[in-house]
C-alpha positions as CSV (number, residue, x, y, z in Angstrom):
1,M,-20.1,16.8,-7.8
2,F,-16.5,17.9,-8.4
3,T,-17.0,21.6,-8.9
4,A,-14.8,22.4,-5.8
5,R,-11.9,20.7,-7.4
6,K,-11.8,22.6,-10.7
7,S,-9.5,25.4,-9.7
8,R,-6.9,23.3,-8.2
9,L,-7.1,20.7,-11.0
10,A,-6.0,23.5,-13.3
11,L,-2.7,23.5,-11.4
12,A,-2.1,19.9,-12.3
13,G,-2.3,20.7,-16.0
14,G,0.5,20.2,-18.5
15,A,-0.1,16.5,-19.2
16,A,-2.5,15.5,-21.9
17,L,-5.9,14.3,-20.8
18,A,-6.6,10.6,-21.4
19,A,-9.3,9.6,-23.8
20,V,-12.6,8.8,-22.3
21,L,-13.6,5.2,-22.8
22,V,-17.3,4.6,-22.0
23,L,-18.5,1.1,-21.4
24,G,-22.0,0.4,-22.5
25,G,-24.5,-2.4,-21.6
26,C,-22.7,-3.4,-18.4
27,A,-24.6,-5.1,-15.5
28,N,-25.2,-2.9,-12.5
29,S,-23.3,-5.4,-10.3
30,N,-20.1,-4.7,-12.2
31,P,-17.8,-2.4,-10.1
32,L,-16.5,-0.9,-13.3
33,D,-19.9,0.3,-14.5
34,A,-19.8,3.9,-15.6
35,P,-20.7,6.5,-13.0
36,S,-24.4,7.2,-12.6
37,E,-25.8,10.3,-14.4
38,G,-24.9,13.4,-12.5
39,S,-22.0,11.8,-10.6
40,S,-19.4,13.8,-12.4
41,S,-19.3,16.6,-15.0
42,A,-17.7,16.3,-18.4
43,D,-15.0,18.8,-17.4
44,D,-13.7,16.8,-14.4
45,T,-10.6,14.7,-14.5
46,I,-9.0,12.3,-12.0
47,V,-5.3,13.0,-11.8
48,I,-3.3,9.9,-11.0
49,G,0.4,9.9,-9.9
50,S,3.1,7.4,-9.5
51,Q,6.5,7.0,-8.0
52,A,9.6,6.8,-10.2
53,Y,9.5,3.0,-9.8
54,Y,8.3,0.5,-12.3
55,S,6.2,-1.6,-9.9
56,N,4.3,1.5,-8.6
57,E,3.8,2.8,-12.2
58,I,2.2,-0.5,-13.1
59,I,-0.3,-0.2,-10.3
60,A,-1.1,3.4,-11.2
61,E,-1.6,2.3,-14.8
62,I,-4.1,-0.4,-13.6
63,Y,-6.0,2.3,-11.7
64,A,-6.0,4.7,-14.7
65,Q,-7.2,2.1,-17.2
66,A,-9.9,0.9,-14.9
67,L,-11.2,4.4,-14.3
68,E,-11.1,5.1,-18.0
69,G,-13.1,2.0,-18.6
70,A,-15.6,3.1,-16.0
71,G,-16.1,6.4,-17.9
72,F,-13.9,8.7,-16.0
73,K,-11.4,11.1,-17.6
74,V,-7.9,10.5,-16.3
75,D,-4.7,12.5,-16.4
76,K,-1.6,10.3,-15.8
77,Q,1.2,12.1,-14.1
78,F,3.6,9.2,-13.6
79,N,7.3,8.8,-12.7
80,I,7.2,11.8,-10.4
81,G,9.9,10.7,-7.9
82,Q,9.9,9.6,-4.3
83,R,7.6,10.6,-1.5
84,D,9.1,13.9,-0.6
85,A,8.6,14.9,-4.2
86,Y,4.9,13.9,-4.7
87,M,3.3,14.1,-1.3
88,P,2.9,17.9,-1.3
89,D,0.8,17.6,-4.5
90,V,-1.2,14.6,-3.0
91,E,-1.9,16.6,0.2
92,S,-2.9,19.7,-1.7
93,G,-5.2,17.8,-4.0
94,A,-3.4,18.5,-7.2
95,I,-3.1,14.7,-7.5
96,D,-6.3,12.8,-6.8
97,L,-5.1,9.2,-6.6
98,F,-1.8,7.6,-5.8
99,P,-0.8,4.0,-5.2
100,E,1.0,3.9,-1.8
101,Y,2.2,1.3,0.7
102,T,0.6,1.3,4.2
103,G,3.6,0.9,6.4
104,S,6.0,3.1,4.4
105,L,3.5,5.9,4.3
106,L,2.6,5.6,7.9
107,E,6.3,5.9,8.9
108,Y,6.6,8.9,6.7
109,L,3.6,10.6,8.3
110,D,4.2,9.4,11.9
111,K,7.7,8.6,12.9
112,N,6.5,7.3,16.3
113,A,4.0,4.8,14.9
114,T,4.3,1.4,16.5
115,A,1.7,-0.7,14.5
116,T,3.0,-3.5,12.5
117,S,0.2,-6.0,11.5
118,P,-1.6,-5.3,8.2
119,E,-5.0,-4.2,9.9
120,D,-3.3,-2.3,12.7
121,V,-1.1,-0.4,10.3
122,Y,-4.0,0.4,8.0
123,T,-6.1,1.7,11.0
124,A,-3.1,3.9,12.1
125,L,-2.5,5.2,8.6
126,K,-6.1,6.3,8.3
127,E,-5.8,8.2,11.5
128,A,-2.5,9.7,10.4
129,L,-3.5,10.9,6.9
130,P,-3.7,14.7,6.5
131,E,-7.2,16.2,6.3
132,G,-8.6,15.8,2.7
133,L,-7.1,12.4,2.0
134,T,-8.8,9.0,2.2
135,A,-7.3,5.5,2.2
136,L,-9.3,3.1,0.1
137,D,-9.1,-0.6,0.7
138,Y,-5.7,-2.1,0.9
139,A,-4.5,-5.1,-1.2
140,E,-2.9,-8.3,0.0
141,A,0.0,-7.3,-2.3
142,S,2.8,-5.7,-0.5
143,D,6.3,-4.2,-0.9
144,Q,8.0,-4.7,2.4
145,D,11.1,-6.2,4.0
146,T,11.4,-9.9,4.5
147,Y,13.8,-12.5,6.0
148,T,14.3,-14.5,2.9
149,V,16.4,-17.7,2.4
150,L,17.2,-20.1,-0.4
151,K,14.4,-22.9,-0.8
152,S,17.2,-25.5,-0.5
153,F,18.3,-24.0,2.9
154,A,14.7,-23.8,4.1
155,E,14.2,-27.5,3.1
156,A,17.5,-28.6,4.7
157,N,16.8,-26.9,8.0
158,D,13.0,-27.3,8.1
159,L,12.4,-23.6,8.0
160,T,9.0,-22.0,7.7
161,S,9.2,-18.9,9.9
162,I,11.8,-16.5,11.1
163,G,11.8,-18.2,14.5
164,D,12.8,-21.5,12.9
165,L,16.2,-19.9,12.2
166,A,17.0,-20.6,15.9
167,K,17.2,-24.3,15.1
168,V,20.0,-23.9,12.6
169,T,23.2,-25.3,14.1
170,T,25.6,-23.4,11.9
171,P,26.3,-19.7,12.0
172,V,23.6,-17.6,10.2
173,T,24.4,-14.3,8.5
174,I,21.7,-11.8,7.3
175,G,22.5,-9.5,4.4
176,A,20.8,-6.1,3.8
177,S,21.4,-2.4,3.3
178,P,23.5,-0.9,6.1
179,E,20.5,0.9,7.7
180,F,18.7,-2.4,8.1
181,E,20.9,-3.2,11.1
182,E,19.3,-0.5,13.2
183,R,15.7,-0.9,11.9
184,P,12.9,-1.9,14.4
185,Y,12.9,-5.3,12.6
186,G,16.6,-5.8,12.3
187,P,18.8,-8.6,13.7
188,A,18.7,-7.3,17.3
189,K,14.9,-7.1,17.2
190,A,14.7,-10.5,15.7
191,K,16.7,-11.8,18.6
192,E,14.1,-10.3,21.0
193,A,11.1,-11.5,19.1
194,Y,12.3,-14.9,18.0
195,G,15.4,-15.8,20.0
196,V,17.4,-15.9,16.7
197,D,21.1,-15.2,16.7
198,L,22.1,-13.5,13.4
199,T,25.3,-11.9,12.2
200,F,24.7,-8.8,10.1
201,S,26.5,-8.1,6.8
202,A,25.9,-4.8,4.9
203,T,25.6,-6.2,1.4
204,G,23.6,-3.3,0.0
205,P,22.7,-3.6,-3.7
206,T,24.3,-7.0,-4.0
207,T,22.2,-8.7,-1.3
208,L,20.3,-10.9,-3.7
209,E,23.5,-12.0,-5.4
210,S,25.1,-12.7,-2.1
211,L,22.2,-14.9,-1.1
212,L,22.2,-16.9,-4.3
213,A,26.0,-17.4,-4.0
214,G,25.7,-18.7,-0.5
215,E,27.7,-15.9,1.0
216,I,24.9,-15.1,3.4
217,Q,22.1,-17.4,4.6
218,V,19.3,-14.8,5.0
219,A,18.6,-11.7,2.9
220,D,16.4,-8.7,3.2
221,I,14.4,-8.9,-0.1
222,Y,11.3,-6.9,-0.7
223,T,8.1,-9.0,-1.2
224,A,7.4,-7.7,-4.6
225,D,10.8,-8.4,-6.0
226,P,10.7,-10.4,-9.3
227,A,13.3,-12.8,-7.8
228,F,10.5,-14.5,-5.8
229,Q,9.3,-15.8,-9.2
230,T,12.6,-16.1,-11.1
231,E,14.8,-17.6,-8.4
232,E,14.6,-20.4,-5.9
233,I,14.1,-18.3,-2.7
234,V,11.3,-18.1,-0.1
235,A,10.3,-15.5,2.4
236,L,10.1,-16.8,6.0
237,E,6.7,-16.2,7.8
238,D,6.7,-13.5,10.5
239,P,3.9,-14.5,12.9
240,E,5.0,-11.9,15.5
241,N,4.7,-9.1,12.9
242,L,8.2,-8.1,13.6
243,I,8.3,-6.4,10.2
244,I,5.9,-3.5,9.6
245,S,3.3,-4.5,7.0
246,S,3.4,-2.3,3.8
247,N,0.4,-3.3,1.7
248,V,-0.5,-1.6,-1.5
249,V,-3.1,1.1,-0.6
250,P,-4.8,3.7,-2.9
251,I,-4.7,7.1,-1.4
252,A,-7.4,9.4,-2.8
253,S,-8.6,13.0,-2.4
254,S,-11.6,12.8,-0.1
255,D,-13.7,14.7,-2.6
256,V,-13.4,12.0,-5.3
257,A,-12.9,8.9,-3.0
258,D,-16.6,7.9,-2.9
259,E,-16.9,8.4,-6.8
260,I,-14.0,6.0,-7.5
261,A,-14.1,3.6,-4.6
262,D,-16.0,0.8,-6.3
263,V,-13.6,0.7,-9.2
264,I,-10.4,1.0,-7.2
265,N,-11.4,-1.3,-4.4
266,A,-12.3,-4.1,-6.9
267,I,-8.6,-3.9,-8.0
268,S,-7.3,-4.0,-4.5
269,K,-9.4,-7.2,-3.8
270,K,-7.8,-9.0,-6.8
271,L,-4.2,-7.7,-6.3
272,T,-2.4,-10.5,-4.4
273,A,1.2,-10.7,-3.4
274,E,1.9,-13.3,-6.0
275,E,0.2,-11.3,-8.7
276,L,2.3,-8.2,-8.0
277,V,5.5,-10.2,-8.3
278,G,4.2,-11.6,-11.7
279,L,3.4,-8.0,-12.9
280,N,7.0,-7.0,-12.0
281,V,8.4,-10.0,-13.8
282,Q,6.6,-8.9,-16.9
283,S,8.2,-5.4,-16.6
284,T,11.8,-6.4,-15.7
285,V,12.2,-9.8,-17.4
286,D,9.7,-9.6,-20.3
287,Q,10.3,-5.9,-20.9
288,K,6.6,-5.2,-21.4
289,S,5.2,-1.6,-21.0
290,A,3.1,-0.7,-18.0
291,E,0.2,0.0,-20.4
292,D,0.3,-3.5,-21.8
293,I,0.8,-5.2,-18.4
294,A,-2.2,-3.4,-16.9
295,K,-4.5,-4.0,-19.8
296,K,-3.8,-7.8,-19.7
297,W,-4.1,-7.9,-15.9
298,L,-7.5,-6.1,-15.9
299,A,-8.7,-8.4,-18.6
300,D,-7.4,-11.6,-16.8
301,N,-9.2,-10.5,-13.7
302,D,-12.5,-9.6,-15.4
303,L,-12.1,-5.9,-14.5
304,S,-12.0,-4.4,-17.9
């Protein structure tokens, strides 16, 4: 089935091949059942990459262990770098599978994209992907911008959504990286979409600290940040889809996508926003390895 891939897989060599773990006696309904006879040859390997980002590496490790458990050979090429560094290998087919983020990847591929809702972004991404790449099912889990406030501030002002900030009678300042001010979901666009008046503060890497200290009232915190579990903060809802959705999505080489889809889509189905935050807490707070985090998560979700 994968003979067309063998020559270019040789280019991805240099990392040791992962051991093959074959599960026996599994029910046919289990999405992690080993591939049927003849579905892949003994010489074929699924090359999985990840960004130089702990959260992305955890997801890639989950993919890798699940595929190994289903009888595939896996070559893990993690911690590659950012999108400009790894996308050429993804597009060429040297990397077979990569955990991505729908909105971020769409903006990378199509700077004129206007979709913002989860399903619209996913549809646009599938159309924008280069030939030879397939987007498998996206997860509820995401890593995207938010308008986040302290829980105490939300309770005091009866805040649920971004639009509710218009009810606050005292000045409201939002903190974020400098470029956030000019983003399509920055303060000016929030004014258009929700009628909210916000003063901008370029807080950069101290954004969370500034929010916790009360120096700003709203902060741009990414949805997968461990602080959503470790601190008393809450992301305001965005019913107008002001912020582009950026759900976790597996990007696969089209020549292996059908072979691995059942295994990887089962992961996406279970990977919620809350669970991704919890995985990141295990990495940053508990200092657990990506391998141990992935192994436990797969077991806890009956995917191992």
